[in-house]
C-alpha positions, 0 to 999 in steps of 0.5 A, a space after each residue: 955683659 949683663 945678666 941674661 936673666 935681666 934681658 929675658 925678663 924684659 922680653 917676657 914682660 913685653 910679650 905679656 904686655 903685647 898679648 894683653 893689648 891684642 886680647 883687648 884688655 888692660 895689661 896689669 904689668 904696664 908700668 913694669 915694661 921697659 926696653 933694654 939693650 939686647 947685647 948688654 941689658 942697659 935700659 937707658 939710651 935705648 935705640 928702638 930702631 936697632 934694639 940696642 943701647 947707644 954704647 953698643 950702637 956706637 961700637 957696632 957702627 964703628 966696627 961696620 956691623 950695622 948695614 946702612 950706618 955711616 959716620 956723619 963726619 968724614 
């Protein structure tokens, strides 16, 4: 498990970024915003539709925790 501070920091930066865009100004921390997995904190292999990384996606899909996701081969 990743440190919770890493996940919280990325969510906080993303929130500030979106607020700056909504206010119509250029965000100052635009290069610091990155997506990270909500489960483990991994930044690479992030699947935006599900909000998790590819590794956590595979574990949850195999366990049947993601509705509508099936294996491509049977």
